[in-house]
C-alpha positions as CSV (number, residue, x, y, z in Angstrom):
1,M,-20.8,19.6,14.5
2,K,-17.3,20.0,16.0
3,R,-16.1,21.4,12.7
4,T,-19.0,24.0,12.6
5,C,-18.3,25.1,16.2
6,L,-14.6,25.3,15.5
7,G,-15.2,27.3,12.3
8,L,-17.6,29.7,14.1
9,S,-15.1,30.2,16.9
10,F,-12.3,30.9,14.5
11,F,-14.4,33.5,12.7
12,A,-15.6,35.0,15.9
13,M,-11.9,35.4,17.0
14,I,-11.0,37.1,13.7
15,A,-14.0,39.4,14.0
16,L,-13.2,40.4,17.6
17,A,-9.5,40.9,16.8
18,G,-10.3,43.6,14.3
19,A,-13.0,45.3,16.4
20,P,-12.2,47.6,19.3
21,A,-12.1,45.9,22.7
22,F,-14.8,47.3,24.9
23,A,-14.3,45.1,28.0
24,Q,-11.2,43.1,28.4
25,R,-10.5,41.4,31.7
26,G,-6.9,41.4,33.0
27,H,-5.5,39.1,35.6
28,G,-3.5,41.3,38.0
29,G,-1.1,42.6,35.4
30,P,-0.7,46.3,34.5
31,P,-3.9,47.9,33.4
32,A,-4.3,49.0,29.8
33,G,-5.7,52.1,31.2
34,A,-6.8,55.6,29.8
35,G,-9.9,57.6,30.0
36,A,-13.6,57.5,29.3
37,G,-15.5,58.6,26.3
38,A,-14.5,58.9,22.7
39,G,-12.5,61.6,21.1
40,A,-8.9,62.6,21.6
41,G,-7.4,59.2,21.5
42,H,-6.5,58.3,25.0
43,G,-6.7,54.6,24.8
44,S,-8.4,52.5,27.5
45,M,-8.7,52.7,31.2
46,E,-8.3,50.3,34.1
47,N,-11.6,49.5,35.8
48,G,-10.1,49.1,39.3
49,N,-9.7,45.3,39.2
50,G,-6.6,45.4,37.0
51,A,-9.0,44.9,34.1
52,A,-9.1,47.3,31.1
53,S,-12.0,48.7,29.3
54,S,-11.2,50.3,26.0
55,H,-13.2,53.2,24.7
56,G,-13.4,54.3,21.1
57,S,-10.7,56.7,20.1
58,S,-9.2,58.3,17.1
59,A,-5.6,57.2,18.0
60,A,-4.3,53.7,18.7
61,S,-5.3,52.4,22.0
62,A,-1.7,51.8,23.0
63,S,-0.8,55.4,22.6
64,S,1.5,56.7,25.3
65,P,0.4,59.7,27.3
66,S,3.2,61.7,25.9
67,S,2.2,60.9,22.4
68,V,-1.4,61.7,23.0
69,L,-0.7,65.0,24.7
70,E,1.9,66.0,22.1
71,H,-0.6,65.4,19.3
72,N,-3.4,67.2,21.2
73,T,-1.9,70.3,22.8
74,K,-5.4,71.6,23.7
75,L,-6.2,68.5,25.7
76,D,-2.7,68.7,27.3
77,S,-3.2,72.3,28.5
78,T,-6.9,71.8,29.4
79,L,-6.3,68.7,31.4
80,T,-3.2,70.0,33.0
81,S,-5.0,73.2,34.1
82,K,-7.9,71.1,35.4
83,L,-5.7,68.8,37.5
84,Q,-3.7,71.8,38.8
85,S,-6.9,73.7,39.8
86,K,-8.0,70.7,41.8
87,G,-4.7,70.6,43.6
88,L,-3.8,67.2,42.1
89,L,-0.9,68.4,40.0
90,P,1.6,70.9,41.3
91,A,1.8,74.2,39.5
92,G,4.5,74.2,36.8
93,T,4.3,70.4,36.5
94,D,4.3,69.2,32.9
95,L,1.7,66.4,32.5
96,K,3.7,64.7,29.8
97,T,6.6,64.4,32.1
98,A,4.5,63.3,35.0
99,C,2.9,60.6,32.9
100,A,6.2,59.3,31.5
101,G,6.3,55.5,31.5
102,F,2.6,54.9,31.9
103,K,0.9,52.8,29.3
104,N,-1.7,55.5,28.6
105,L,-3.2,58.7,29.8
106,G,-6.1,57.3,31.8
107,Q,-3.8,55.1,33.8
108,C,-1.6,58.1,34.7
109,V,-4.5,60.4,35.6
110,A,-6.1,57.6,37.7
111,A,-2.7,57.3,39.6
112,I,-2.7,61.1,40.1
113,H,-6.2,60.9,41.7
114,V,-5.3,57.9,43.9
115,S,-2.1,59.6,45.0
116,H,-4.1,62.6,46.1
117,N,-7.0,60.7,47.6
118,L,-4.9,58.3,49.7
119,K,-1.9,60.5,50.3
120,I,0.4,57.9,48.6
121,P,3.4,59.6,46.9
122,F,2.7,59.8,43.2
123,A,6.4,58.8,42.4
124,C,5.9,55.6,44.3
125,L,2.6,54.7,42.5
126,Q,4.2,55.6,39.2
127,A,7.3,53.4,39.9
128,D,5.1,50.4,40.8
129,M,2.8,50.8,37.9
130,T,5.5,51.3,35.3
131,G,8.1,48.9,36.8
132,T,10.8,51.6,37.0
133,A,12.8,52.6,40.0
134,P,11.7,55.8,41.7
135,A,14.0,58.7,42.2
136,A,16.2,58.3,45.3
137,N,14.6,61.2,47.1
138,A,11.0,60.0,46.5
139,G,10.7,58.4,49.9
140,C,9.4,55.1,48.5
141,A,9.9,51.7,50.3
142,S,12.7,49.6,49.0
143,G,11.6,47.3,46.2
144,T,9.2,49.9,44.8
145,G,9.2,49.7,41.1
146,S,10.7,46.2,40.9
147,S,7.9,45.0,38.7
148,K,4.9,46.4,36.8
149,M,1.5,46.1,38.6
150,S,-2.0,47.3,38.4
151,L,-3.2,50.4,40.2
152,G,-5.1,48.2,42.7
153,K,-2.0,46.1,43.4
154,A,0.2,49.2,43.7
155,I,-2.3,50.6,46.3
156,Q,-2.1,47.3,48.3
157,T,1.6,47.2,48.1
158,L,2.3,50.8,49.0
159,S,-0.5,51.2,51.6
160,P,-1.5,47.8,53.0
161,D,-3.7,49.4,55.6
162,I,-6.2,50.5,52.9
163,A,-9.2,48.2,53.4
164,D,-10.4,48.0,49.8
165,A,-7.7,48.8,47.3
166,K,-10.0,47.7,44.4
167,S,-12.6,50.2,45.2
168,E,-10.0,53.0,45.7
169,A,-8.5,52.1,42.3
170,K,-12.0,52.1,40.7
171,K,-12.8,55.5,42.3
172,G,-9.5,57.0,41.0
173,T,-10.2,55.5,37.6
174,K,-13.7,57.0,37.5
175,E,-12.4,60.4,38.5
176,A,-9.8,60.2,35.8
177,G,-12.3,59.3,33.2
178,A,-14.5,62.2,34.2
179,D,-11.6,64.7,34.0
180,I,-10.4,63.4,30.6
181,K,-13.9,63.3,29.2
182,E,-14.6,66.9,30.5
183,S,-11.3,68.1,29.1
184,E,-12.0,66.5,25.7
185,S,-15.4,68.2,25.6
186,E,-13.9,71.5,26.5
187,T,-11.2,71.2,23.8
188,A,-13.8,70.1,21.2
189,S,-16.0,73.1,21.8
190,S,-13.1,75.7,21.7
């Protein structure tokens, strides 16, 4: 009996390893994060709890935002325009540059939304989520960017007065997924 269960578990792990992950649970580490829907290859997106949920895509799920946007210039221009028209991304800002260091596109766009929603400087969120020091003139607290963290944890760290950082991260992630999905649909129809 033990041998049968062990054999089935082994084959189940092999089958799951080759299949796309649709709901992985993280434990407070950086989110895998990028977008909702299938299509342009944007990887997976954090669900607000630091967990990742991967969505089918044509590119590898670990594609950096720069790589995804370089390979899909229509998505880059459509998403950039959409974020700028909503006042989330300053005019003239290159989305590839803004998303530098993020694991994937959804994670970056979610941080852009949360930054706008909660009035947290994007450079500070980016630093904490990517584990890189912010620019000296970013106005971030000392220690910002000292380690990688999930969007929810970055919200808690940068704005401890926010009552429910998890729900704010989830809201930003949902908004990002909608923007990416809509942008992908627009690029597919043009």
